[in-house]
C-alpha positions, 0 to 999 in steps of 0.5 A: 896765893897762900904764903906758906905754899911753895911754888913747887907745890903749885906746879906739882898740884896743878899738873896732878889736878889739871883735869879738875882745873880744865873742867872748871875752866868752862865755868862753875860746876858742882862736885857731882858734875866733876865726878861724872865728867872725869869718871872718877870717885867722889873721894878723888874729887874731894881730895883734889879740891881740898888741895886746889883750895888750899893753894887758892886755885879754886874756891866755892861759890857763896850762898846755897849754890854749892858750885866750885870755880877757878880763881883768877890765880887758878886760870893763870896757873892753868894757862901756865900748865898748858904751856908747860905741857905743850913745851914737853910735847914739842920736845918729845916730838923733836927728840929723834931729830935732836939726838943729832944736835951737839949738846953745846949747840944753841937750842931753845924751846922757842924753836920747837914750840909750834914747829913742823919737825920732819925726817927724810924718808928713805924713799925720798931723801932729797924731799927737804931740799925741795922745801928749801928750793921753794922757800928761796924762790919766794924770799926777799931776804935770807940770813943763813949758816951753811955747811955744805952745798946740798945741790947745784940747783940751790947754788944756781938759784941763789946766784941768779936771784942775787945777781939780778938784785931780787934777793938780799942775802947774808950768810956764814959759811964753814971754812970748808964750804967757803974754800970749796966754792971759791976754788970750784966756782970762783967766778960765781962767788965773785959775781954774787959778792961784787955784783950781787952784794952777797955778804959772806962770812967764814967760821970754822964749823957749825952744829947745824944749818940755819936759814931765816927766810923773809918775804913781804908777808911772813918769816920762816926759820928752817934748821937742818939737823945733820949727822956726823957726816953732814947728811940731813937727818931732820928739818925743823921749820917754824914761823912763830915770832919766838922762833924768829927772835931766837934764830936771829940771835943765834945767827948774829952770834955766828956772824960775830964770831966769823970773818968776812970772806974776800972775793976770789981774785979774778983770773 
């Protein structure tokens, strides 16, 4: 790349002239072909080509061919430009849900890119919980940060699968949730911890609920975004390796700051 061309110029120009780069990505083309394909004036194409040539993103083929093509640098920059556009699109798609996430909460585009983002419908407010129930039913291992008991069905499901040894689970509970379950269901809490090997840690609070659900063939990250009263306002689901890596790091951070819960004393 031209040593006198700042990286900000490359970024700005690649975004502004992305249409030309995309056209040339299919192979060398004449300027007249670009004018026709992009439905713009010859002067616009000439100006764009001059800018891209100066940055060494495109070049003219030698001889009498007269066609223009992407350089290797041009292909790399175009790929980076596409990723940036995809990232912005993912953030935009998630913006309504992210409004409920505290500004200091752990968050990354790794969770958002390639994610399925949904909001509960007023006519089906418990639909996200059905997704959770279905995921738990097939899970081999779960790591989670949990702030509330969403439904007794989930508690019973986790109890059965943990005690019978078919589910490996570790979780960080908020102090409020740990106290509630230990006082209202001490026997179940004791059974899952002592007989089921369910390791539970306690933290003061959490900005959202996080679940890493693993089966023999895939892993899934689910983030439940909550409002100030703890209601689910959105669900972000992602199965990419980047999302799993991010979620694993976030979970480890929560666990490192939490304290192990002692099983309730047998009455």
